[in-house]
N, C-alpha and C positions, 0 to 999 in steps of 0.2 A: 591757641589762645594765650594772650599775654597776661601775666599776673599784674595786679595793681602796682606793686613796686617797680616792675620792669616797664609798665606803661609810662611812668615818669621819665625813665631813662629814654624810651623811644621818643617821647615828646621833645626832650633836650637834643638828642642826636639827629632828629629829622631835619634840623636846619643845615645839615651837612649833606653834600651831594654823593660823595664817594666814600664808603666806609669799608673797613676790614674788621670782621669779628674774629678774634683769636680764640681758639679752643672751643669751637662751636659744639663739637661732639654730636650728640643726638638731641640738641635743644635749639631748633631753629626758630622759635617763636619770635624773638626780638629781631632777628635778621628778616624774617618774613614781614613783620609789622613795618619795618623801615622800608622794605621794598614796596609795600602797599601804599606808603606815603611818598613814593616817588624817588626814593634813594637807590643808588647802585651799590649793592652789598656784595663783598667777597667774604665767604665764610671759610675759614681755614682751620684745619685740624690734622694732626698726624694720621688720624683714622676717622674721617667724617662718618656719622652714623647713617643708617638707612633712611630714617625719618628726615634728616637734613637733605639728603640726596633727593628723596621723593619730593620734599617741598620745593626744592630748586626747580625740579621738573615741572611741577604744578605752576610755578610762577611764569614759566615759559609759555604754558598753554593758556593761562588766564589773562584777561585784559587788565593788567595792573600797570601803574605809572612807572615803577622802577624795575629793578632786576635783582635777582639773587643767583650768584654763581658760587659753586663749592669747589674748593681747591684743597688738594692734599698737600700738607706742608708742615714744617716744624718752625715755630716761632724763633728758635735759636738760629736756624739757617737764614730765615728771612731777615732777621735783624742784621746779619753780616753781609749777605749777598744780594745786591740790588736785582739780579736777574732771577733769583730763585722764586719760583711760584707765580711769576708774571702777573702781579696784582695791579700794576699800573699806577697812575697818580691817585692819591688818597687824601682826603680831608680829615678823617678821624679813624682812630684805632680804638676799639673797645673790647671788653671781655667781661663776661658774667661768671662769677665764681672762680676768679683767676688764683690759682695757688701761688704761694710765695715764691717758689722757684722759677715761675714763669714771668714774674713782675718786671724784673730787670731787662729781659730780652724784649718784652712787649713795649716797654718805654724806649728801649734802643731802636726798635722797629719804627715807632712814631717819631723819634728824633731823626732817623734817616729819612723818612718821608715828609718831615716837617708838618706833622699832623697833630691834631688834638689827641690826647690819650686819657681814656676814662675807663675805670674798671670797678667791679665789686670783688670782694674777697670771698673766701669759703665761709666767712662768717665768724669762725673761731680764731682766725689769723689776723694779725694787724699788717698793714702794708709795710714792705721792706724797702720801699723807695720813697723819696720825698713826694708828698702829696698835699693837696688841699682837700678837706672833707666836705662833701655836699650832702644835704638832706633835704628832700622835698616830699611833702605828704607821706612821711614815714619810710621813704626809700633813701637808703644811704649809698653813696658811691664816692670814688676817690678820683681826683683829677690830678694826673701826673704832669699833663702838658695841656694848658688852656689854649685859647684862641679868641680872635676878635670877631669872627664870623657869626652871622645869624643873630636873630632878635633875642634868643635865649642863649647867648654865648656862655661858655664855661669860664670865660674871663681869661685875661692875659696871665702868662707864667709869672 
């Protein structure tokens, strides 16, 4: 189940066809909700959790419009090496509860993929990269790279 603040993020991101969630851990709700909306999502973490792996298997068995794949990988490596992780062409990179030390490599990954980059922080941390702040229905997130795509675009950089 996706919380109300995360639902607004899903609504915004669902306009993108191919997405990467950085640092999914064991919280696959946003990735699953996007897959259910027809998106192709690659969930990446250095150690994807059992719930995330199980959710990915469930999406293979259920008749949903999109897909959810889980990849073991480090955003530091993905940001530098185009072949690491085999994630393919991507329209948007996003993260929920992204710690400060992973913000720069996450933006670098989005830069390398020429993708939108949106994230939330741990709450007590401020972004350490240049961002535009967005708030919709009480949900706050940070746009490090915008775009022109979709009816609810995050806007140009």
